[in-house]
PAMI-784738 format. One record per residue (C-alpha): residue number from 0; residue in one letter; x, y, z. Coordinates in nm, 3 decimals, always signed. Layout:
 seq type       u       v       w
 NUM    A       X       Y       Z
...
This chain:
 seq type       u       v       w
   0    M  +2.179  -1.882  +1.311
   1    T  +2.060  -2.192  +1.424
   2    L  +1.674  -2.169  +1.464
   3    S  +1.465  -2.304  +1.788
   4    V  +1.155  -2.464  +1.681
   5    L  +0.914  -2.551  +1.976
   6    I  +0.612  -2.853  +1.867
   7    V  +0.281  -2.857  +2.092
   8    D  +0.099  -3.139  +1.985
   9    D  -0.098  -3.468  +2.165
  10    D  -0.018  -3.703  +1.885
  11    D  +0.280  -3.893  +1.977
  12    T  +0.399  -3.966  +1.630
  13    V  +0.364  -3.633  +1.504
  14    R  +0.580  -3.495  +1.823
  15    D  +0.889  -3.760  +1.734
  16    T  +0.870  -3.753  +1.350
  17    L  +0.887  -3.322  +1.379
  18    V  +1.126  -3.352  +1.633
  19    D  +1.391  -3.575  +1.474
  20    Y  +1.324  -3.391  +1.145
  21    F  +1.400  -3.032  +1.237
  22    E  +1.704  -3.200  +1.423
  23    A  +1.799  -3.322  +1.110
  24    T  +1.800  -3.000  +0.969
  25    G  +2.023  -2.832  +1.221
  26    C  +1.730  -2.675  +1.449
  27    T  +1.713  -2.700  +1.781
  28    A  +1.384  -2.906  +1.853
  29    R  +1.178  -2.952  +2.180
  30    A  +0.833  -3.079  +2.216
  31    A  +0.528  -3.058  +2.455
  32    A  +0.197  -3.271  +2.439
  33    T  -0.012  -3.022  +2.650
  34    A  -0.082  -2.689  +2.586
  35    T  +0.030  -2.585  +2.976
  36    A  +0.355  -2.791  +2.879
  37    G  +0.448  -2.579  +2.571
  38    R  +0.324  -2.248  +2.773
  39    Q  +0.601  -2.358  +3.018
  40    L  +0.915  -2.418  +2.769
  41    A  +0.821  -2.143  +2.545
  42    A  +0.890  -1.911  +2.893
  43    E  +1.217  -2.135  +2.956
  44    H  +1.362  -2.129  +2.637
  45    A  +1.255  -1.838  +2.380
  46    P  +1.182  -2.076  +2.076
  47    D  +1.209  -1.901  +1.754
  48    V  +0.877  -2.038  +1.587
  49    V  +0.604  -2.275  +1.757
  50    L  +0.432  -2.511  +1.587
  51    L  +0.047  -2.578  +1.785
  52    D  -0.171  -2.828  +1.695
  53    L  -0.554  -2.688  +1.728
  54    R  -0.699  -2.980  +1.924
  55    L  -0.508  -3.048  +2.269
  56    P  -0.620  -3.255  +2.565
  57    D  -0.630  -2.979  +2.832
  58    A  -0.682  -2.639  +2.600
  59    D  -0.848  -2.520  +2.308
  60    G  -0.618  -2.442  +2.014
  61    L  -0.698  -2.122  +1.998
  62    R  -0.661  -2.010  +2.336
  63    A  -0.348  -2.131  +2.380
  64    L  -0.226  -1.966  +2.058
  65    E  -0.336  -1.685  +2.289
  66    A  -0.195  -1.759  +2.618
  67    L  +0.115  -1.792  +2.447
  68    R  +0.123  -1.479  +2.228
  69    A  +0.011  -1.276  +2.596
  70    D  +0.308  -1.386  +2.722
  71    D  +0.581  -1.323  +2.416
  72    P  +0.377  -1.080  +2.172
  73    E  +0.688  -1.079  +1.900
  74    L  +0.646  -1.518  +1.960
  75    A  +0.584  -1.692  +1.601
  76    V  +0.350  -1.942  +1.632
  77    I  +0.224  -2.160  +1.322
  78    V  -0.101  -2.333  +1.360
  79    L  -0.140  -2.699  +1.265
  80    T  -0.478  -2.822  +1.256
  81    G  -0.662  -3.131  +1.068
  82    F  -0.951  -2.930  +1.082
  83    A  -0.837  -2.640  +0.897
  84    D  -1.142  -2.418  +0.762
  85    V  -1.116  -2.070  +0.613
  86    R  -1.333  -1.958  +0.962
  87    T  -1.070  -2.114  +1.128
  88    A  -0.765  -1.994  +0.916
  89    V  -0.892  -1.623  +0.963
  90    Q  -0.931  -1.665  +1.372
  91    A  -0.586  -1.778  +1.412
  92    M  -0.474  -1.494  +1.208
  93    Q  -0.631  -1.251  +1.405
  94    R  -0.479  -1.388  +1.746
  95    G  -0.167  -1.354  +1.598
  96    A  -0.085  -1.687  +1.423
  97    A  +0.220  -1.656  +1.172
  98    D  +0.050  -1.880  +0.926
  99    V  -0.219  -2.196  +0.960
 100    L  -0.166  -2.558  +0.803
 101    E  -0.328  -2.849  +0.707
 102    K  -0.265  -3.216  +0.811
 103    P  -0.100  -3.374  +0.732
 104    V  +0.152  -3.142  +0.592
 105    D  +0.411  -3.154  +0.340
 106    L  +0.766  -3.100  +0.524
 107    E  +0.912  -2.852  +0.300
 108    A  +0.599  -2.676  +0.294
 109    L  +0.680  -2.674  +0.664
 110    T  +0.981  -2.553  +0.655
 111    A  +0.916  -2.294  +0.432
 112    A  +0.693  -2.184  +0.668
 113    V  +0.932  -2.177  +0.971
 114    E  +1.131  -1.981  +0.803
 115    R  +0.942  -1.801  +0.666
 116    A  +0.783  -1.714  +1.049
 117    A  +1.155  -1.681  +1.178
 118    E  +1.220  -1.409  +0.989
 119    R  +0.847  -1.240  +1.040
 120    G  +0.937  -1.273  +1.415
 121    R  +1.251  -1.069  +1.360
 122    L  +1.127  -0.802  +1.191
 123    R  +0.891  -0.744  +1.483
 124    Q  +1.140  -0.808  +1.740
 125    E  +1.328  -0.515  +1.497
 126    V  +0.992  -0.308  +1.560
 127    A  +0.963  -0.365  +1.911
 128    V  +1.354  -0.225  +1.948
 129    L  +1.286  +0.104  +1.747
 130    R  +0.929  +0.132  +1.995
 131    A  +1.190  +0.074  +2.310
 132    R  +1.423  +0.349  +2.141
 133    A  +1.115  +0.612  +2.070
 134    R  +1.050  +0.559  +2.404
 135    A  +1.377  +0.627  +2.553
 136    D  +1.396  +0.911  +2.319
 137    E  +1.061  +1.066  +2.453
 138    G  +1.210  +1.084  +2.757
 139    G  +0.936  +0.793  +2.882
 140    V  +0.645  +0.915  +2.743
 141    P  +0.489  +0.585  +2.548
 142    A  +0.529  +0.539  +2.208
 143    L  +0.272  +0.360  +2.029
 144    A  +0.479  +0.264  +1.700
 145    P  +0.815  +0.400  +1.585
 146    T  +0.798  +0.673  +1.257
 147    F  +0.634  +0.571  +0.949
 148    E  +1.006  +0.668  +0.816
 149    E  +1.148  +0.391  +1.047
 150    L  +0.925  +0.131  +0.909
 151    I  +0.982  +0.230  +0.568
 152    D  +1.363  +0.166  +0.660
 153    L  +1.324  -0.129  +0.800
 154    A  +1.123  -0.245  +0.537
 155    A  +1.431  -0.142  +0.259
 156    R  +1.676  -0.312  +0.507
 157    N  +1.454  -0.657  +0.430
 158    G  +1.514  -0.651  +0.046
 159    D  +1.369  -1.007  -0.033
 160    A  +1.062  -0.981  +0.232
 161    P  +0.681  -0.933  +0.096
 162    V  +0.552  -0.595  +0.203
 163    L  +0.156  -0.551  +0.248
 164    L  +0.097  -0.149  +0.267
 165    Q  -0.295  -0.107  +0.343
 166    G  -0.422  +0.245  +0.391
 167    E  -0.762  +0.414  +0.263
 168    T  -0.739  +0.533  -0.082
 169    G  -0.519  +0.816  -0.104
 170    T  -0.310  +0.778  +0.150
 171    G  +0.006  +0.713  -0.062
 172    K  +0.075  +0.338  -0.075
 173    G  +0.215  +0.412  -0.409
 174    F  +0.471  +0.639  -0.281
 175    V  +0.577  +0.454  -0.025
 176    A  +0.603  +0.111  -0.223
 177    R  +0.885  +0.368  -0.406
 178    Q  +1.019  +0.500  -0.124
 179    I  +1.109  +0.099  +0.017
 180    H  +1.248  +0.048  -0.340
 181    E  +1.446  +0.357  -0.367
 182    R  +1.614  +0.327  +0.014
 183    S  +1.672  -0.081  -0.068
 184    N  +1.956  -0.237  -0.260
 185    R  +1.726  -0.286  -0.541
 186    R  +1.733  +0.074  -0.606
 187    T  +1.928  +0.050  -0.961
 188    S  +1.683  -0.190  -1.106
 189    P  +1.338  -0.079  -1.217
 190    F  +1.045  -0.087  -1.059
 191    V  +0.765  -0.132  -1.214
 192    E  +0.347  -0.141  -1.095
 193    I  +0.023  -0.320  -1.208
 194    N  -0.349  -0.230  -1.091
 195    C  -0.503  -0.572  -1.022
 196    A  -0.889  -0.456  -1.059
 197    S  -0.780  -0.260  -1.383
 198    L  -0.721  -0.563  -1.591
 199    S  -0.937  -0.881  -1.650
 200    P  -0.746  -1.228  -1.556
 201    A  -0.599  -1.257  -1.913
 202    F  -0.459  -0.919  -1.976
 203    F  -0.314  -0.957  -1.606
 204    E  -0.117  -1.244  -1.651
 205    S  -0.007  -1.142  -1.958
 206    E  +0.140  -0.825  -1.818
 207    L  +0.299  -1.005  -1.507
 208    F  +0.432  -1.307  -1.648
 209    G  +0.477  -1.201  -2.021
 210    H  +0.318  -1.451  -2.324
 211    E  +0.460  -1.678  -2.590
 212    R  +0.363  -1.597  -2.958
 213    G  +0.043  -1.750  -3.025
 214    A  -0.076  -1.789  -2.676
 215    F  -0.410  -1.623  -2.723
 216    T  -0.555  -1.405  -3.061
 217    D  -0.388  -1.151  -3.047
 218    A  -0.038  -1.279  -2.922
 219    R  +0.135  -1.190  -3.272
 220    Q  +0.510  -1.202  -3.054
 221    A  +0.677  -1.293  -2.762
 222    K  +0.644  -1.045  -2.497
 223    R  +0.837  -1.028  -2.136
 224    G  +0.619  -0.983  -1.833
 225    L  +0.731  -0.742  -1.544
 226    L  +0.850  -1.008  -1.320
 227    E  +1.112  -1.019  -1.609
 228    V  +1.111  -0.699  -1.729
 229    A  +1.192  -0.594  -1.298
 230    G  +1.500  -0.827  -1.311
 231    E  +1.600  -0.757  -0.957
 232    G  +1.414  -0.459  -0.879
 233    T  +1.034  -0.457  -0.748
 234    V  +0.696  -0.560  -0.853
 235    F  +0.469  -0.326  -0.728
 236    L  +0.059  -0.498  -0.709
 237    D  -0.189  -0.206  -0.643
 238    E  -0.541  -0.322  -0.514
 239    I  -0.428  -0.714  -0.462
 240    A  -0.741  -0.802  -0.272
 241    E  -0.913  -0.751  -0.640
 242    L  -0.676  -0.998  -0.788
 243    A  -0.869  -1.277  -0.973
 244    P  -0.887  -1.572  -0.783
 245    D  -0.739  -1.766  -1.111
 246    V  -0.436  -1.549  -1.076
 247    Q  -0.412  -1.596  -0.713
 248    P  -0.233  -1.981  -0.711
 249    R  +0.020  -1.839  -1.015
 250    L  +0.159  -1.555  -0.784
 251    L  +0.137  -1.761  -0.501
 252    K  +0.393  -2.010  -0.670
 253    V  +0.630  -1.738  -0.779
 254    L  +0.635  -1.607  -0.395
 255    E  +0.719  -1.978  -0.302
 256    D  +0.899  -2.102  -0.594
 257    H  +1.051  -1.786  -0.717
 258    A  +0.991  -1.884  -1.035
 259    F  +0.728  -1.882  -1.350
 260    R  +0.589  -1.966  -1.703
 261    R  +0.521  -1.718  -1.975
 262    L  +0.120  -1.806  -2.053
 263    G  +0.160  -2.056  -2.351
 264    G  +0.521  -2.108  -2.252
 265    T  +0.685  -2.446  -2.127
 266    T  +1.019  -2.319  -2.050
 267    T  +1.056  -2.205  -1.644
 268    L  +1.216  -1.871  -1.564
 269    R  +1.349  -1.751  -1.222
 270    S  +1.189  -1.455  -1.090
 271    R  +1.454  -1.217  -0.903
 272    A  +1.230  -0.913  -0.787
 273    R  +1.101  -0.834  -0.466
 274    V  +0.691  -0.801  -0.442
 275    I  +0.542  -0.548  -0.263
 276    V  +0.142  -0.553  -0.256
 277    A  -0.142  -0.270  -0.171
 278    T  -0.501  -0.261  -0.083
 279    H  -0.776  -0.028  +0.050
 280    Q  -0.915  -0.292  +0.284
 281    P  -0.804  -0.549  +0.509
 282    L  -0.682  -0.833  +0.306
 283    A  -0.857  -1.096  +0.605
 284    D  -1.183  -0.921  +0.514
 285    A  -1.125  -1.098  +0.191
 286    V  -1.010  -1.387  +0.283
 287    E  -1.327  -1.453  +0.509
 288    A  -1.512  -1.344  +0.252
 289    R  -1.351  -1.615  +0.056
 290    R  -1.254  -1.394  -0.223
 291    F  -0.844  -1.431  -0.156
 292    R  -0.682  -1.719  -0.076
 293    A  -0.550  -1.769  +0.300
 294    D  -0.208  -1.895  +0.193
 295    L  -0.138  -1.611  -0.027
 296    Y  -0.264  -1.376  +0.232
 297    Y  -0.040  -1.544  +0.481
 298    R  +0.255  -1.527  +0.233
 299    L  +0.218  -1.169  +0.183
 300    Q  +0.199  -1.003  +0.507
 301    V  +0.526  -1.095  +0.607
 302    L  +0.630  -0.719  +0.666
 303    T  +0.273  -0.542  +0.690
 304    L  +0.242  -0.136  +0.699
 305    T  -0.095  +0.030  +0.780
 306    L  -0.095  +0.370  +0.637
 307    P  -0.274  +0.618  +0.824
 308    P  -0.554  +0.871  +0.701
 309    L  -0.459  +1.230  +0.629
 310    R  -0.688  +1.356  +0.912
 311    A  -0.525  +1.120  +1.158
 312    R  -0.159  +1.299  +1.128
 313    P  -0.267  +1.687  +1.079
 314    E  +0.106  +1.760  +1.128
 315    E  +0.165  +1.697  +0.839
 316    I  -0.076  +1.854  +0.628
 317    L  +0.103  +2.198  +0.585
 318    P  +0.465  +2.054  +0.491
 319    L  +0.275  +1.789  +0.199
 320    A  +0.104  +2.103  +0.047
 321    T  +0.465  +2.287  +0.045
 322    A  +0.592  +1.984  -0.128
 323    F  +0.340  +1.977  -0.387
 324    L  +0.269  +2.324  -0.442
 325    P  +0.450  +2.474  -0.788
 326    R  +0.744  +2.645  -0.709
 327    G  +0.722  +3.002  -0.633
 328    T  +0.358  +2.943  -0.537
 329    S  +0.267  +3.004  -0.186
 330    L  -0.031  +2.992  +0.046
 331    T  -0.190  +3.262  +0.269
 332    P  -0.217  +3.246  +0.584
 333    G  -0.599  +3.192  +0.558
 334    A  -0.548  +2.936  +0.285
 335    Q  -0.318  +2.735  +0.565
 336    R  -0.571  +2.777  +0.821
 337    A  -0.828  +2.630  +0.542
 338    L  -0.572  +2.343  +0.516
 339    L  -0.556  +2.223  +0.849
 340    A  -0.947  +2.264  +0.925
 341    Y  -1.054  +2.035  +0.665
 342    R  -1.042  +1.638  +0.700
 343    W  -0.958  +1.524  +0.375
 344    P  -1.136  +1.204  +0.296
 345    G  -0.984  +1.167  +0.032
 346    N  -0.607  +1.205  +0.165
 347    I  -0.329  +1.280  +0.006
 348    R  -0.457  +1.221  -0.303
 349    E  -0.709  +1.488  -0.260
 350    L  -0.496  +1.723  -0.075
 351    R  -0.269  +1.696  -0.401
 352    N  -0.548  +1.811  -0.639
 353    T  -0.681  +2.083  -0.463
 354    L  -0.303  +2.235  -0.433
 355    W  -0.286  +2.203  -0.826
 356    R  -0.675  +2.347  -0.908
 357    A  -0.584  +2.600  -0.661
 358    A  -0.243  +2.714  -0.831
 359    I  -0.405  +2.738  -1.148
 360    L  -0.644  +2.994  -1.029
 361    A  -0.435  +3.192  -0.863
 362    G  -0.133  +3.191  -1.157
 363    Q  +0.142  +3.384  -0.970
 364    A  -0.024  +3.528  -0.664
 365    P  -0.041  +3.372  -0.314
 366    I  -0.357  +3.122  -0.309
 367    E  -0.634  +3.230  -0.123
 368    S  -0.893  +2.983  +0.063
 369    A  -1.137  +3.071  -0.144
 370    Q  -0.929  +2.923  -0.476
 371    L  -0.881  +2.614  -0.252
 372    G  -1.259  +2.521  -0.282
 373    L  -1.316  +2.367  +0.079
 374    P  -1.601  +2.392  +0.216
 375    A  -1.658  +2.657  +0.435
 376    D  -1.911  +2.481  +0.749
 377    G  -1.665  +2.136  +0.794
 378    P  -1.601  +1.780  +0.624
 379    D  -1.965  +1.711  +0.638
 380    A  -1.979  +2.033  +0.346
 381    A  -1.750  +1.840  +0.119
 382    S  -2.056  +1.729  -0.123
 383    R  -2.141  +2.060  -0.157
 384    R  -1.835  +2.200  -0.244
 385    P  -1.777  +2.457  -0.513
 386    S  -1.626  +2.363  -0.801
 387    P  -1.314  +2.530  -0.937
 388    S  -1.493  +2.764  -1.171
 389    T  -1.700  +2.872  -0.968
 390    S  -1.450  +2.960  -0.683
 391    A  -1.273  +3.156  -0.940
 392    S  -1.589  +3.337  -1.032
 393    T  -1.662  +3.469  -0.680
 394    D  -1.284  +3.525  -0.571
 395    R  -1.294  +3.753  -0.864
 396    A  -1.627  +3.950  -0.828
 397    G  -1.740  +3.870  -0.524
 398    S  -2.083  +3.770  -0.494
 399    A  -2.187  +3.903  -0.849
 400    A  -2.440  +3.569  -0.907
 401    A  -2.629  +3.654  -0.566
 402    R  -2.673  +4.046  -0.688
 403    P  -2.925  +4.203  -0.908
 404    T  -2.775  +4.181  -1.260
 405    G  -2.933  +4.558  -1.313
 406    E  -2.790  +4.676  -1.030
 407    P  -2.473  +4.922  -1.134
 408    S  -2.243  +4.835  -0.901
 409    A  -2.259  +4.489  -0.952
 410    M  -2.229  +4.548  -1.305
 411    A  -1.939  +4.802  -1.241
 412    S  -1.764  +4.496  -1.030
 413    T  -1.799  +4.216  -1.245
 414    R  -1.683  +4.424  -1.581
 415    D  -1.373  +4.498  -1.424
 416    A  -1.335  +4.142  -1.299
 417    I  -1.423  +3.980  -1.658
 418    R  -1.145  +3.875  -1.880
 419    P  -1.164  +3.721  -2.277
 420    L  -1.262  +3.333  -2.200
 421    D  -0.978  +3.251  -2.452
 422    A  -0.725  +3.434  -2.233
 423    V  -0.860  +3.245  -1.934
 424    E  -0.810  +2.928  -2.109
 425    R  -0.475  +3.000  -2.244
 426    D  -0.374  +3.124  -1.857
 427    A  -0.490  +2.837  -1.710
 428    I  -0.345  +2.576  -1.962
 429    Q  -0.012  +2.721  -1.894
 430    S  -0.034  +2.783  -1.574
 431    A  -0.120  +2.356  -1.555
 432    L  +0.218  +2.308  -1.823
 433    R  +0.386  +2.508  -1.552
 434    A  +0.264  +2.300  -1.250
 435    T  +0.292  +1.942  -1.417
 436    G  +0.725  +2.049  -1.559
 437    G  +0.567  +2.054  -1.910
 438    N  +0.407  +1.667  -1.897
 439    R  +0.123  +1.697  -2.146
 440    S  -0.051  +1.389  -2.012
 441    L  -0.013  +1.490  -1.675
 442    T  -0.163  +1.806  -1.747
 443    A  -0.440  +1.694  -1.954
 444    R  -0.523  +1.470  -1.650
 445    L  -0.499  +1.766  -1.398
 446    L  -0.771  +1.988  -1.646
 447    G  -0.978  +1.714  -1.679
 448    I  -0.994  +1.674  -2.047
 449    A  -0.830  +1.460  -2.312
 450    R  -0.454  +1.465  -2.428
 451    S  -0.573  +1.513  -2.788
 452    T  -0.807  +1.827  -2.696
 453    L  -0.501  +1.969  -2.451
 454    V  -0.244  +1.936  -2.784
 455    E  -0.514  +2.104  -2.987
 456    K  -0.553  +2.408  -2.775
 457    M  -0.181  +2.480  -2.710
 458    R  -0.155  +2.417  -3.101
 459    R  -0.431  +2.715  -3.087
 460    Y  -0.262  +2.894  -2.830
 461    Q  +0.062  +2.867  -2.947
 462    L  +0.205  +2.715  -2.606
 463    S  +0.489  +2.443  -2.594
 464    A  +0.613  +2.212  -2.302
 465    D  +0.923  +2.290  -2.174
 466    Q  +0.959  +1.884  -2.175
 467    D  +0.834  +1.586  -2.343
 468    D  +0.584  +1.309  -2.125
 469    R  +0.775  +1.073  -1.895
């Protein structure tokens, strides 16, 4: 497909040079010297990409950008400026610019930026079609956005474009990244992930790019990085906003040139993997704070999916709860009401962990609301949530802790509820093993103990896992 490019610049030399260059590459190129003329040409010819100078004789470039985007919200606009700074770049991005390039611009870099912007525009148009289809399906009722399932499918179909996932902690960004991989044509290749906040810059580079023998003190043998391990699969970089500044240029090179070198190596390797990144904070804020490179941000946000918090989608709480519960476990009506009444500040992760704890406490019986341990007086009481042990004791013995210890009825009811501590611990471990399918590492994490402690207790209680760790 032939690309159509519109150049809006008051410099005659720049306009003529860029028109000649893009026409020589097979594109359709038009030019305008003012913001007014550029806006008119954009309305008449609907270009794929507009190259917009920030200094124009009849209008400020940022205002011209807003006008172009107001006429066509899906139009891809690349801002060209000889006065680039971080603040200007962020303002341009906030107004919808696809990229910001500083003059004099390298023509190869400009070509790559135009191709990226055109690809992004095509994705936006596809999203617009999904919106229109959703409105039609709903009998004319306005639809704010396509369903998230449709966006995941869209990201999966466009299997080469980077994907940026944004959302609060616990909203399921890792799950969505894996879903995009599983639905794409890369599904038969590995899905590998790394947390950018959990490793020092040197260890992160070693994990991502690999290293040669002797690259650093402990490098006794060569190691393949995740880019090599992934092959034609997917590399998921979580907490990308925490990526060390020293590493950011190397990641940008991988995205731009699909090439990298191992630490201590001289051979250039090709990367065929797709990159998906996630962050719990808007990357634009990190750019404005000068903690994240603007050019890397532009490259990553080809397709951005923002995951809404769980409190914004209450209709999903019970279906998710059903999916998280161990097989054979159910919720009482009271427990269902408690799940729906809570605001879930920890999102999906908090919901999953809450249900796992409750399933252990309930054993084989349906889960009661008290076993969830959710505050009874609304989300502001989350800090006063009872611990699992407190929930269990009050569930079995009522408010025994509040009764006088010498009261016969309290002693009788408590005595009936008490079981030997070893028996309670054994049942809790057995229920946790059942809930995790026998995965010892996950069971230890769920119970809040070390894996070695779990293994020792399993040996003491003569418990066995149904499967090995995965």
